[in-house]
N, C-alpha and C positions, 0 to 999 in steps of 0.2 A: 753536329750531334754532341750530346753531353757525354763526357768520359766517365762520369761516376754519379752516384745518387745525389740528389739535391737535399740540403738540410734547411730546416726552418727554425729560426730562433724566435722564441716567444718573448714578447716584451710586455711586461705588466706595469701599469701605473700604480702609484701608491694608493692604498686603501684609505677611504675617509673614515676617520674615527667617529663612531656613533655611540653615545652613552646608552647602555641597555637599561631598561626599566620594566617592571612587571605591569602587565595590562590592568586597567581598572576593573574591578568586579562589576558585572552588569547588574542593574537594579532588579530586584526580585519582583516579578509581576505575577500575581496569583489570579487566575481566571477560575472563578468558582462556578461549577456546573451543577445545577439542581435538577432533579428528576421528579416527574409527576407520578410515575408508577411505583408501587412498593418494591423494595429491594429484595425480591424473592428469587431472582435469577431468571424469571420467566420473560419479562419484558422490561425494557428500560427506555423511557421516552423523555428527552430533555424538555424542560419547560420552555414555552414561547418559541418553539422551533417547528411547530406543526404547519405553519403558514408558508413553508418553502416547498410544499408538494405541488405537483402539477394538478390542475383541476380536471376531474372527469365526473361521470355520473355517480360514482361510488365514493371517491376520496375527495373530500371538500375541506378546505382550511377555514376554520372559524376566524373572524366573523364573515368571511366571504360567502355569498349565497351559492347554491349549487349551480351546475352548468346550465340546466334547463331554464332556471330563472334568469340567469345572465343572458341567455340566448333570447328569451322573450323581451328583455329590456333592450337588447341590441337591435333586434329587427323592428322594434317600435320606432326607431329613428329613421327619418325619411331618407337621409343620405346613405344609410346602410341598405335600406330596401332598394334604393335606386341601383346600387352596385351589385346587389345579390340577384335581382331579377325575380322571376316567378319560381324558378327551380334552383334549389341549392341544398347543400349538405353541411352539417356541423362536423368539423374535423376534431376539434378539441380546444382546450384553453390552458393558459399558463400564467402563473403569477409573475409579473415583471418586477414589481416592487411590493414587498409584503406589507409595507406600512406599519413598521414597528410602533408599539405604544411608547409615548414619551410623556414625561411629567412636565407640564407647563403651569405650575402653580396648582393645577388640579389634574386629574387623570384625563388625558386626551388621546383618542385613537385616530390615527391617520388611515383613511380608507385605502385598501389595497388597490394597486394598479394592475389590471388584468388584460391580457391579449387573447382574444378569441380568433380562431382561424376557421373560415368557411371555404367551401368551394362552390362557386356559382356555375351550375350547368348552363344557365341561360347565357352567361357571358363567357363560359369556358375559361375561367381564371380563378385563382385564389383571391380571397379578400381577408385582410386582417383588420380587426376592430379592437381598438384599445379603449378600456373603460376604467373609470375611477369611481368606485361604488356603482351606483345605478346609471351614471352619466357616461355617454360616449364622448371620448376626447379626440379620437382621430379614426379615420377610415381610409384604408389603403388598398387599391387593387394591385395585385402582383401577377402580372400576366406570364412572367418567365419563371414562376415558382411552382413546383409540383409538391404539394403537401402530402404527408403520408396518408394511408387509408384511415377513414373514419369507421367506427364500428357500425353505424347505421347504414352507411353506403355499402359496406361489405355484405350486410344482410340483404340489402336491396338487390345487389348484383347477383347473389346466390339465388334469390327468389326468382329473378328474371330468367336465369339460366335453367332453373328447375322446371319452369313452365314451358320451355322450348319443346315443341312437338318432336324434335329429332331425338331427344333423350328423356323426355318427361316420364315415360313409363318405367324406364330402367333406373332412374335415380330417386324414385319415390322414397325408398327406405335407406338411402345413403346420406352420409354427412357431407355438407358442403363447406368449402373454404375458398377464400378469395384474397388475392394480392394485386397490387398495381402492376401493370405492364406498359411498356411503351412500344407501340408498333413502329417498325423501322421505315426509313425513307430510302427508296430505291433509286436506281439510276434513271429508269424510265417511268416508274410509277411507285407510289407509296403503298405500304400495307394498309388494309382496311382499318379504319379508326385512327389513322395517323393524326397527331395533334389534338386528340380528344382524351377525355378521362376514361381509360380502358382498364378492365379488370380481367385477370386470368383466374377462372373459377375451376376448381376440381371437386370431384365427388368420390369419397372413399368409404369403406365399411369400418365403422368403429374407430379404433385407435391404430389400425393397421398402417396408415400413412401411405398406402399404395393407391394412387388414383385409378379409378376404373372408367371414369368419364371426365371430360373436360369441356370448357366453353370459354369463348372470348366475348366479353360483354362491354359494349360501348355505353357508358353511363351518360355521356353528353347527349347522345341521340336516343337513349333508352331502348336499345335493341341488342339482340344477340347476334354477333357477327359469324361465329362458328360454334358448332357443338357436335361432339362425336365421342365414340368409345375410344378409350386409350389403347394404343397398339402395344401389346406386351413385348413385341419383338420389332422395335423400330429399325 
């Protein structure tokens, strides 16, 4: 055993002499941002930046055509039709490459590259279609991808639930809402609709947000799996 505290002697090596100098001043780069809107404080929109928006039926980036026109051009392609099958839904579209205008001796505009997403009920899978202008450049089936709800399929799911005889009379004057849900897989058997495109639909009065009735709608098989009154005391 030690009879007293141990002492540590710090040994420092000689420092290397470095001549100090001021850092060079970085070059001044001015990025001028111009606006299309009048400077009245109401709206300010930078020029040539509108083509970064996602495409939907109401917000469209010029000169890209609207979603419905792009969809018609896409489904006219035989490869796209083969992967979509007879029943499908349009989920939405997104600009992948805006195709900025560049001056090449004269004004030239590069067509935007757009990705459309569909869900094929016939194939029970998502389908991505990339387009450059009106031309289809690639088609990809994505079996393991679950895209978000499309507005048209939400409406269709609500309509199917509203017609179900178990709740039809009660939900006639109620507002319907729908979101995607994923039925679970059990140890012995799976929940109804497992592996399909399934929506959870609720019906409420006005903006209360309190569901009075609900339904589970299998969009792949086009049928209502469950429909009943909401239990206020679960």
